[in-house]
N, C-alpha and C positions, 0 to 999 in steps of 0.2 A: 734585924727588922725589915720588914718589906717598905718600900717606900710608899709614901700616900700622899696624894694631893684631892683639892677640893676648888673646881674651876666655876668662878662666881661668888662674890665676898656680899652677897645680899644680908638679909637676916637670917634664911635658912642654911646658907653655905659656911655662914659665920658660927650658927650653932653646931651643925653636923662638924665642923673644924673642933670646938670645944670635946664633943663626942671623942672624935678619933684621938684628940690628944688624951682625953683622960683614961683612953684605952690603953695608951702608951704607946703611941705613933708621935714620931717628929711629924707634922701635918703641913705642907706649904698650900696655902689659903690665896689665891690667886686672884685678882679682880684687874679694872682695867685702869684707872685710875692715878698716876704714881700718888698724887697729893694725896687722895684719899687713904689709901694702903702706908704710905710713910706714917700717918696721923694715926693710924692703927698700929705700928709698932711702936710707935713712941709713946700713946696713952693705954696700949694695951686694952682698946674696945672699938668697938664698932659702934661709932658714936650717933652715926645717922640712922640705921637700920636696926642695931641691936642695943642700944642704950643702957647700962647697970650690969653688962655682961662683961665679966672680966677675961680677955683672951689667955688661956694659960703660955706658959713658955714654951709649950711644945708647940704652938701655932706661928709661924711664920707668913704673915701678912707679905705680899710679893705682886708684882706686875710680871714676872720671869716666866715666860713660856716654856722654857727647857726644863722648868723642874714638873710639866707634865710628863716627863718621861719617869713613869711611878708604877707600881704594881695594882694599886688600887686609885681610880680618878671618879671622885665625887663630882657630877655634873649638877650644877646647880645653877641655872638660868630659866627664864619665863620661857611657858611652853612655844610662843610664837617666835623664839630666839634659838630653838636647840637645833635646827636643821644649820643655820650659818655659823653657829659656835661649832657645831661639830666638822664641818670645814676647816674652820680657821686652826680649829687644834690638833687636826689629823697627823700632820706632820712633825707633832713633838711626842705623840703616845705612843708607847712601847708595844708593839705587836702583841698579842696575846693577854692583854692589860686588861683586867675588869675595869668598866665602865657604867656607873652608877648612877642611872638618871633620877632625879626628885622632883621634877616639875611635874606638876598635876595639869595635863590638856592631852587635848589633839590637833594636829595640825589642820589648820583652814585649808580648803581646797582639796586637798588629797583625802581627807575625814583619817588619815593615817596615825595608829596611835603611836608615840614619840619611841618606845622602843624600836617599832619597824623603821620610824626615820633614821635612828640611831645606827639601825643594823645595813641598811643601804649606804649610809655614809661613811659608818665604820665598819667595814664587813671583815678586817683583820682583826676585834676586839671583841671579846664576852661582855653581855650587856646582861644588864640585873635592872630591877626597877625595886625603888623604897617608898612605902607609901603608909598611910595608916593616921590615926590621930596625935598628931605631932605639931604644934604650934611652937614656933622657933623662941618664943620670950620664957616659953617653961625649959625647951631641951637645953636651954643655952644656961640656966639656971639649976641645972642638973636634978628637976623633979621627975620622979619616974615616970617612963613614958613606954610606951610600946609599938614597935612597929612590924612591918611584914615587906621581906624581901623577896622577891619573885623572879626566879629564872632556872634554868636547868640544875639539877640537882649538886651537882660538885659547885658550881658557880656560887649558887645561892647560899651552900654552906660555909664557903669561904669569905662570904661577905657577912655572915652571920658572924666566924670565928674572929673576924678582923673589927667589928664594930660594936660588940657586946659590951655594954658597961656595968656595975650592979646599979645603974639608974636609966637604962637606957637597953630594953630587953627586944632583941631582934627572933622574929618567927622565919620559917619560910614558908614558901608556897609555890608549887611547878604552873598554878594556873596566872602566865603573865597576862594573859587579855582580862580578866575579872578585876587583878588587882589595879590593872589602870583605869579600867572603865571606873570602876566604883572612885576613887580617885578624881576622876576628872569630873564623872557627871555630879557629884555630889557637891560642888559648886555651884551648881544651877539652883538646887534645891536650897542650899545657904542664901541664895539671892532672896528667894521667894520667903522662906520665914521672917527675914528681915524686912523685906516688904510688908509683909502682915504685921510684924512689931511697929514698924514706920505707921499703919494705918491706925494703932491703936487696940488691935488685938488682941487675945491673951494667950496664953500654954494650951489650951485646945485647939486653936488652930493652928499654933506651932507644929503640935505635936501632929495634926490630923496631915498637915503638909510632908512632915519629915517621914511617917509611916507609908500614906498613901506614893511618896516620891521615893522612898526605897522599892518600892513595887516596880515602878516605870523604871528606875536605875536596871534591876534585875531583868525585867522584861528584854530589855532593850540589850544588855548584857550579854544574857544568854542567847540571845540571837544572834550576834557577832562571834560566840564562841567560847563564851566564859561560862565558869561553873556556874550552878547556882547558889553551892552553901559559900563562895567566896564571899557572897554580896551581906553575909550574914556575918561576914568574918571583919578583922581591923579594918581593911580598906574599903570597905562596906558601909556597914551599921556603924562602927567604930568611928570612921573620920566622918560619916553624915552627922554624928552627936556632938562632935566638938565643933565643926563649921557652922553648924546651924546655931550653936547655943551660947560660944564662946566670945566676950569682949575681944579676944585678938584676931577675932576673923576679921580678913577685911569684905568678904563675899556678904556676910552677915551685916557689915557697917555700911556698906554700900545698898542694900537692901532696905536699911531702916531710912537711908537719907531717899532712896526713891520713893517709898512710900510716902514721906512726907511731904512729898510734891516735887523735889527738885528735880531738875534734867540730867539726863545722863551722863554730860560731858563736864558739868560741874562735880559731879560726887567723884566722877576719877579722878579730877585733879584734887580734890579733898582730900579723897583717900591716898593720894600720892605714891602707890605702891600698884602694881599688877592685880587686878582684879579679873582671875582666870576663869570666876562664871561668865561671864560676858560672851566671850568669845566661844566657850562651851554650850551656852543655851542653842547659840546659831546653828553650830555642827549637832548637836544632839537633836535639835529640832528636824535638822536637814534629812538626818541620819533615820529618824522615827517616818517620815515620809517616804524615803526609799526603803526601807525594810517594811514598810507598811505595820509598824507596832504602835499602839497606842500608846501615848504619853501627854495628857492633858494639862499638866503642873506646866511641861518643858514650853508646850504650846503657846501657854497664857504667858510666860516668861518672854519669849522671843515676842510674842506681841507687844507687851510693856515697853521691851527693850530696843525695839528695832521699827514698830510700828506706829507708837504713840499712844497706846491703849490704856484708857485710865485702869490703874490699879483695883479699884474697887469694882468698877466692872467685870476684871477679869475673874476676881473671889463669887460675883453673882454666876458668871460662867460654869466654875467649876462646881458650885453648890448647886445648880440649878442643872446638871446632866441628867441623864438618864438614868434609871435602877440599875444597878450593879450589884453580882456578888462580890463579896471583898476578896477570895480565892478563886478569880473566874477560872483559871485552866483547871485547878483541881475540880471545880463543881462540875466544869464540862466533862473529864474524864469520866466521875463517878456515876452523874445523872446517864452519860452516853452508854454506862457498862451497865 
């Protein structure tokens, strides 16, 4: 059997360790803190990040980095830690092994996608991206879930073969750019739908934000090289739906608190885990300016998060914009012809 390791013992890393064990692998689940990993070994549960989920006997919680000398390494760290984590683990990785990134975000400053960051830091390894509508709380409990893995054809199929179980269905997609951007940018829209909920608005408002938010995501994603069809798939509309509507969604929960008037710093402390949409909003807003892409929802999210704008005023700005055709690009092509 191939050697398998998961680096990062948070909720998602722990859930994927369960998936890999269910697929028949012996899995090294590697975390940073000896005491926490010892508790996980003893109680067979990640009580802090994934309470109520039993870790199968095939999962070995550990802090031993030498176990990263594996054929498949699943990278499950927050987006802002990807580069530093890659530098840390590089000496332990087997040349040519597959590194699957599961974080959803982009690097601040460089605006690089996370697969680009990993390719810079780990040039001797094959990089793949895992995305899609998949909350750890449900994956860990073996609820039916579908995800997508993006890489070159050979690597994507290998990951598919290694990770798929009767409850965890893995699709492949060669569009790494589109898969990554869909996963990163949907967090911004999830924050916004949460804000709308916190303001007391209903399903109409949330549906509008999700639909028009997807249009923004696809507009920027295509400008950066993604395939428009990818944004209609699991890492696009699929991940957008689950992140905007699920009670498990940190971004949605953070948005609700923001809509209720709590300051951002307080909200982030209350959530207690990384809210990727906050960083993603800043990056997406900067990219929209750089690429001259219209992203009005993202712009208002940025103003609420970083300029202290009143969320009600932000909604008024969105509703008061000039008249538009729903499918602007399509309409322009048809009318010009």
